[in-house]
Every structure is written in structure tokens, then in C-alpha cells.
C-alpha positions in Angstrom: -8.5 16.4 -8.7 -6.6 19.7 -8.1 -3.5 19.3 -5.9 -2.7 21.6 -2.9 0.3 22.4 -0.8 4.0 21.9 -1.5 4.7 18.8 -3.6 6.0 15.7 -1.8 8.9 15.8 -4.1 10.3 18.9 -2.5 10.3 17.5 0.9 14.1 17.4 2.2 13.6 14.1 3.4 12.2 12.8 0.1 15.1 14.3 -1.7 17.5 12.4 0.6 15.6 9.1 0.2 15.9 9.6 -3.5 19.8 9.7 -3.2 19.7 6.4 -1.2 17.2 4.5 -3.6 18.8 2.5 -6.4 17.5 0.0 -8.9 18.5 -2.7 -6.3 15.2 -3.4 -4.0 17.6 -3.7 -1.0 18.7 -0.3 -1.2 15.3 0.4 0.7 17.1 -1.2 3.6 19.6 1.4 3.6 16.9 4.0 3.9 15.5 2.3 6.9 18.9 2.1 8.6 19.7 5.6 8.1 16.1 6.5 9.4 15.1 8.4 6.1 11.7 7.2 5.9 9.3 10.1 4.7 6.5 7.7 4.0 6.2 6.5 7.5 3.3 8.5 9.0 3.7 7.0 12.4 0.0 6.2 12.5 -2.7 4.5 10.6 -3.9 6.2 7.6 -7.3 8.0 8.1 -8.8 6.8 5.0 -8.2 3.2 5.7 -10.1 3.6 8.9 -12.8 5.6 7.2 -13.4 2.9 4.6 -13.3 -0.1 6.9 -15.8 1.4 9.3 -18.2 3.3 7.0 -20.0 -0.1 5.9 -19.8 1.1 2.3 -18.0 -2.1 1.2 -18.6 -5.5 2.5 -15.1 -6.5 3.3 -14.5 -10.2 4.5 -14.4 -10.7 8.3 -12.7 -14.0 7.8 -9.9 -15.3 5.7 -6.6 -13.7 4.9 -5.1 -10.1 4.0 -1.8 -9.0 2.5 -0.1 -5.7 3.0 2.7 -5.5 0.4 5.6 -2.8 1.3 4.2 -2.8 4.8 6.9 -0.6 6.4 6.3 -0.2 10.3 3.1 -2.0 9.9 0.5 0.3 11.4 -2.1 -0.2 8.8 -1.6 -4.1 8.9 -2.0 -4.4 12.5 -5.2 -2.3 12.0 -6.6 -4.5 9.3 -6.2 -7.5 11.5 -7.8 -5.9 14.4 -10.7 -4.2 12.7 -11.6 -6.9 10.1 -10.3 -10.0 12.2 -8.3 -11.1 9.1 -5.3 -13.2 9.4 -2.8 -10.9 8.0 0.3 -11.1 6.4 2.6 -7.8 5.9 5.6 -8.0 3.8 8.8 -5.8 2.9 11.8 -6.1 1.0 13.5 -4.4 4.1 14.8 -6.8 6.8 15.0 -4.0 9.2 11.4 -2.6 8.5 10.1 -6.1 9.3 12.0 -6.5 12.3 10.8 -3.1 13.7 7.1 -3.8 13.0 7.3 -7.3 14.4 8.0 -5.6 17.8 4.6 -3.7 17.8 2.3 -6.7 17.2 -0.4 -6.7 20.0 -0.8 -10.1 22.0 -3.2 -12.4 20.4 -3.5 -10.5 17.1 -3.4 -12.7 13.8 -0.6 -10.6 12.0 2.7 -11.8 10.7 5.5 -9.7 9.2 7.9 -11.3 6.8 10.7 -10.2 4.3 9.6 -11.1 0.8 10.1 -9.5 -2.7 6.4 -8.9 -3.7 7.3 -9.6 -7.3 8.3 -13.0 -6.6 5.9 -13.9 -4.0 3.6 -16.7 -4.6 0.8 -18.8 -2.7 -1.1 -21.6 -3.7 -4.6 -20.9 -5.3 -6.5 -22.1 -2.1 -4.4 -19.5 0.1 -5.2 -16.5 -2.0 -6.1 -13.3 -0.2 -9.6 -12.0 0.5 -8.0 -8.5 1.0 -4.8 -6.5 -0.2 -4.1 -3.0 0.9 -1.7 -0.9 -1.0 -0.4 2.4 0.3 2.9 4.0 -1.0 3.9 0.6 -2.6 2.6 1.2 -6.2 4.2 4.7 -6.2 7.4 3.3 -5.0 8.1 1.0 -7.7 9.3 2.1 -11.2 6.4 2.7 -13.7 8.1 0.1 -15.8 7.2 -2.6 -13.2 3.5 -1.5 -12.8 2.5 -4.4 -15.4 4.2 -6.7 -13.0 2.3 -5.2 -10.0 -0.9 -5.8 -11.6 -0.2 -9.3 -12.6 0.8 -10.1 -9.0 -2.6 -8.5 -7.8 -4.6 -10.5 -10.2 -2.7 -13.6 -9.0 -2.8 -13.1 -5.2 -6.4 -11.9 -4.6 -9.2 -14.6 -4.8 -12.4 -14.0 -7.0 -14.6 -11.7 -4.9 -11.9 -10.3 -3.0 -11.0 -6.6 -2.5 -8.1 -4.5 -3.3 -7.8 -1.1 -1.5 -5.5 1.4 -3.2 -4.9 4.6 -1.2 -3.5 6.8 -4.2 -0.8 9.3 -2.7 0.9 11.5 -3.5 -1.2 13.2 -6.4 1.2 15.8 -7.2 2.2 17.7 -10.4 3.8 15.6 -13.0 7.6 14.6 -12.5 9.7 12.2 -14.3 11.7 11.2 -11.1 10.9 9.1 -8.1 10.3 7.5 -5.7 7.5 8.6 -5.2 6.7 8.3 -9.0 4.1 10.4 -10.7 0.6 8.9 -10.1 -2.9 9.4 -11.0 -5.8 7.2 -10.0 -6.2 6.2 -13.7 -2.7 4.6 -13.8 -4.0 1.7 -11.9 -6.3 0.6 -14.7 -4.1 -0.7 -17.3 -2.0 -2.9 -14.8 -5.0 -4.4 -13.3 -6.8 -5.1 -16.7 -10.3 -6.2 -17.1 -12.0 -8.3 -14.2 -12.4 -5.5 -11.6 -15.2 -3.3 -10.7 -14.4 -0.1 -8.7 -16.7 0.0 -5.8 -15.3 3.0 -4.0 -13.6 5.9 -6.1 -13.5 9.2 -4.3 -11.5 11.7 -2.3 -11.5 10.6 1.3 -13.2 12.7 4.0 -10.6 12.1 6.4 -6.8 12.6 5.6 -4.0 13.6 7.6 -3.0 17.1 7.3 -0.1 16.6 4.9 -2.4 14.5 2.5 -5.2 16.9 2.1 -5.9 17.5 -1.5 -3.3 14.9 -2.5 -5.1 11.4 -2.2 -7.9 9.3 -3.7 -9.4 6.2 -2.3 -10.2 3.4 -4.8 -11.4 0.0 -3.8 -11.6 -2.6 -6.3 -13.4 -6.0 -6.3 -12.2 -8.8 -8.3 -15.2 -10.2 -10.4 -16.1 -13.9 -9.9 
């Protein structure tokens, strides 16, 4: 797909973020403390709402969901309220988790916890029916993408779904985050054993995302 508008990498907040983020995962907490969070849209991502309400995918309506790199938690709260799933949202930043935990509506089955996704484990009988990835895959160094794929294979139960909102699809660059990304970059990390049930440009995107994102829903084969 062709990209439109100014590349995300030229956003002054993104430039500042790259100055703060180091190889230490906890440096993300510094970005939160300094309020340098250009990935935080302040609202639910429209393509997530679109795909969960369209009926084109038979998402589980009971069970568990995981949102890694949850940030402020808008999408995690939405997943729990829209699909009725017990939702665990995790982030490496204690401040992000603390902030997100303040916004949980009463009675909603969603929890925010501090975890490192790459060392996060659950028993087989507690694997997830749905995982949602938005601005997480692109935030990790490309060298760690095989680990990302291994974790997704480990954490999603057979028949479960992985929603990947691929953003930003911008001209190639060798710096990040966000790192250079294309939809096909998910294929090798995930490996065999998945089918793409949705692979398209969303019909609803926030203005800054138009022409820069792709929605892919994967189903883990039985």
C-alpha cells in the first residue's frame, strides 16, 4: 500500500522519544514520566472497533484476552466491554500501568499489570482466546521479532485470534522505535500454523493514520 502524509519518524515527539528509549526496556517508563508518548492516541483505535463490530470474525465472547504494551489501556478496556472477555493488559512501564488502572469502569473484567512480555508465561489451560497488538511489534527491535512470534505461539490457544494493527507503514528507515514495518514482517516470526482471516486496509482510521495502517487478524490453527 502507498503511504501518505508526513512520516511518523519526523514527528518532533517521536524524535524526542527516540532520545529517551534505550536498550533497557525500563527506559519506556522515562518516556511516560516525561509525558513523551506520541503513540498514545487518547482513544480507542477505530479499526479495532470496526473489526469487532463488523461480524466478519467469530471472536470468542467468553474466555481471556491479552493486550501487551497496553499503555493507557483504552483498547484493553474496549475489548473487555465489547467482547466480554476477561482482559489482562500488561506493560513494562509501572507508570503506564498505574495510570491505566485509574480508568477501569466499575464491574469490567480488566486488569493492568507490570510484566515483561518476553518473560511472561501462563499455564496451557490459561492461554488466551485473543491477543491484540498495536504499536507493540513496531516498538521492539527487529532482532527480537522471532521472540515475539514464539511468545504469541505460546500464549494463544488453538482456535484463538491475534489482532495486529500494523502502523506506521512509512518509508523504510533503519532507526526506531517505531521500527520499519510492513504487513509481511509478521509472517516469519509467527511461522506456520496460522491463517489470515482478515488482511485489509481499515475503512475507519484516525486522521493521522489514514494511508499508514493495515488490519490483519490471524487465527491459530487447531
